[in-house]
N, C-alpha and C positions, 0 to 999 in steps of 0.2 A: 504551824504544820510542821510534821516529823520529818517528812521527805519532800524533794522539789517537784516541781511542776512536770518537768520531763518524766520523771519516774510514775506521775500520777495518770498521766495519758500514754503511756507506754504498751506495748503489743503483751506485756505479761500481766497488766492490770487485772486485779483480781480481788473483786471487793468481796467480803462474805458476807452475807446477811443473816440474822438467828432470830428466830422465830419466838413468839411470846405466847402467852396464854392463850387457849381457843384454838391451838394447832394441834392438842394432843388427840390421839386416837388408838383404843386397844391395838395392839400388835406393833406399835411403834419402836423401832429400833432393833426389833428381832431380825429383820434381814440383813442388818447391818452387821450384828453379832455373829450371825451365820457365817457370813462372807470374808469377816476379817476378825482376825484374833487379837488385833487392838483394838478394835471397838469393842470387841466383847470384855476385855480386860478393863476399859473405863467404866462399864455397867459394872463389873464385879467389885471395881475399887468403889463406885456410887453404893452398892449394897452394903459395902462394908462402913464405909464412913456414916452411913444413916440407920446402920442396924440399931434397932430398939425405939427409933423415933418414928416410925412408921408401921401400919397393921401387919404389912408382910413385906418381904424384900424389894425392892424400888423395881428391879428388874423382873420380878414376878408379875407386878402390877401393870408395867408397860407393856408386857407380852401378852397377859391373861386376863387383864381386868380385875372385877369388874368395871364397866366404864363410870359406875356412880362412884367409884373408889378415886380413879384416876383423875375425873374432874373436880375433886375437891382442889381448893387452891393450895391448901398445904401439901398435897401431893405432886400436882400438876406441874409446880413451878419446877422444882427439883428435878422432876422426871424430865421435863422438856430441856433443861438445860444438860444434863446426863446424855440425854439422847443425842443432842446436837454436838457436843463433845465427841461422843462416839462416832458419829457421823464423818466428823471432822477427821479423826484419827484414821478411820477406815479408808477415806479418801486418799489420805496420805500414804498410808501402806500400800493401797492398790493401784492406785493411779498416779502416785507421786506428786499429787498436787499440794504442795506445802509452802509454797509463798503467798504469803496474805498482803496485799498491796493497802487494804484497809479494811475496816468492819464498822457493822451497825446492827444492833437489834432492837426489837420492838418491845418497850417494856422491861421483863425481865432479862429478853434477850439481850440487852445491853451488857448485864454480867458476862454472857457467853462473849460477846464480842471482846469485853477488857480482859476476860481470861486468855484468848485468842491472840491479844496483843500484848500479853506478857504482863499486865497490871498485876493479877493476881493469880495464885496457883488454882487449881482444879479443886484441890480439897477445900480451899478457902471458899472460892466461887460457889461451889456446891453447897455448902453450910450455911454460907451468906444468904443465899437463896432458898433453902430449907426454912431458915428463920423468917425471913421476908414472907414466904407462903403463910407460915403459921400466926404471924402478926397480921396479916391482912385477912386470913379465915376468922381470926379472934376479933377485929374490928368490924368486920361484917356480920357476924353474929351478934354483936352488941349493939347494932344500927339496922334500921330499917332501910336499906338502899337498894338501889338497881342501877340498871345502864338501860340506855336505848340508843338504838342504830338509826339517825337522822339522815334522809336520802332527798338531796337536791338543793342544800344551804352551802353557802360558803362561810368562812369563819365567822365574818361581822354580821351576817345574817343567822347563824345559829345562835351566837352570843344575844342577839335582840330576842329571838323566839324564847330564850330561855327566860329573859327577863318580862317577856308577855306572859309567860306561862306562871310565873310566880307571882305576878301581880295580881292574878287571879285566884291566889292561894292564901291561907292563912299565913302570918309570920311564921319565921323559922323553919319554913321549908329551903331545900336546897337543890339546886340544878344548875349543872357547869357544863363547859364544854370540856371533855375528857380525852379523847383521842380523833385527831386529824388524820385518818388513814389513807384517803386518796381525796381526788377532784369530787365533790359532791357527798363525800361519804365522812359524816363526822357523828362520832359517838357522845352521847350525853350521860351524864353521873349524877345521882342524887337521891334525895329521900324518895321512899317508895311512892307515895302519894303524889310527888311531883313529877315521876316517871311516869306515873300513870296518866296524868294530866296531860303530857308531853306528846303521849300516844293518841288521846282523845284529839288534841288542838292541831294535830300536824295537818291533816287534809285539808283544813279550813284554811291554813297558813301557806297551803301550795306545797307542801312536803309531804314525803313518807316517813313513817316511823314504826319500828318495832322493837318489842321489848326483848332484850338479850337474857340466853339463862346463865347467869353468874351469880356468884355468892353475894356481891353486893356492890357499893357505889365505889370502885376504884377510881384513883387519879382524882378523887375530889376531897373536899375538905372532911367529910365522914372517915376518912382513913387517917388523920392527924393522929389518933394514938398509935397506929402502928409506924408513922413516920419517927415520932418522937423516940419508941425503943428502937428502931431500924440506925438512929443516929449512934446509939450505944453499941449496937452491933459492929457497925461499920468502924467506929474508932479502934475498936481492938484487931482489925485486919491490917495485915500488913499490904502495902501497895507499893508500885513501882510506877513511874511515868510509864507511858504507852510506847512500846515500839514502833507503833504504826497509827494512822489517824482512826480513832472512834468516835462515831456521833453522840452528842448527848440528847436524849429524849427532850430534854426540858429546852434546851437553847434552840436545837436543831443544827448546832454548831460543832465542830471538833473540840473534843477534850484538849485542854493545854496538858502541860507538864506538872502542874501543881497538885499534888495527891489529896490535899486537905479539899479542894476545889472539887475533884471529883466525887469525894465521899459525900461533901455536901449536896451535890447535884443528884447524887443517888437517893438522899433523902428527900430533896425535894420531888423527884419523879413519883413518888407515891402518892402526892396529893394535887400535882401539876400536869397538865394535859400531855400527850404522848404528841410530838410534833414529827409525825414521821413522814408524813406527804414532805413537808419543808424540809427534813434533812434530806430526803431522796433528792430534792429539786437540788439543794446544795452541793450532794456529790455530782449529779449531772452537771451542774455549773461549773464544777473542778475538773471536769474531764472525763469522768469515769462513764464508762457505758458498758461494761461486761462484770457480771453479778455471778455469784453462786451464793443460793439459798440453801442451808443446813436443813435435815432431819430435824422434826417432824413436819409432815403436810408441805402444803402448796400455797400457804395463805401471801405470802409476800411476794410471790410471782404473779399472784392474781392482783394484789394492790399495784405492782409496776405497771401493769397493763392500763391500769386506770390512770397513773401518775405520766408515763411515757411508753408508749407503744414500741417505740426505736431501741429501746435496751434491753439487752439480752442477759437474762436469767435464767441459769442452768440450775434446775433442781433435783436434788439428791434425796427425797424420801427414803426412796431406797436405793440399793447399789445397781450400776448399769449391768445388764446381764453380761456385757463383754467382760467384765471384771471377774479374776480368778484370784484367789489368794495361794 
């Protein structure tokens, strides 16, 4: 732990929750940029850093779309990180909400959380996530994969269900647990035919399942090519120990101070399950009860309701009307 238990449970408790892919929507971040010059500066910096890497300036894609472009993995990942940081800078300037007790992020949101904890600069975080998005997009295009939301199963049941589905398919198919989002809400990931078989078999197994509109089999072995190249990207990034606690998606426990281990866990995150529900449970067990969800979207507030309805989550998808610049 970076700080003591008294601070963790204090009245100033302010755990920042950073969204991941899937939270994007056309128009995201625009209200923050109109309300705060600090937020606008973040998006302008993102446009400069990624100039020439995207079809249009990142801010234009966020504000104007089209949705098909924003939803691409190589676009949505840096877009979400930039929007979240712009939201935080806007909050800090308009509300004075600058103290971070701890931070956590869902999948790519872990990079946002690490940036807010002082582990890496904004430019390094953005460019690293942009590379992550490109590599995952490329891995998705080179493999036939998908993801399925499975409702009604716990971890052991979901793993057993994957085994049952694979037993009925030819060898070489892949189906694994990829996201433990909330109680009874687990995402499976794997080869396209295995995902299709899982949707068909779910009802007979007593579950509900729905194919997700994603580019590929994220957080599965099909992403190994992206993970291998991400190790090289992260090796070149300068990092510092976190100034506040940040939870790892892979371990569902706080990162330590060893930078090499943080980098290794970020590589593993691409092919390992995201243990969000377990991370939140660990936060709650540590005494945290007040959370601040950054833009874009309200996904993490919704998941929190499924994990612990007593926890307070203040969502900041758009500025509060009472704020003024």
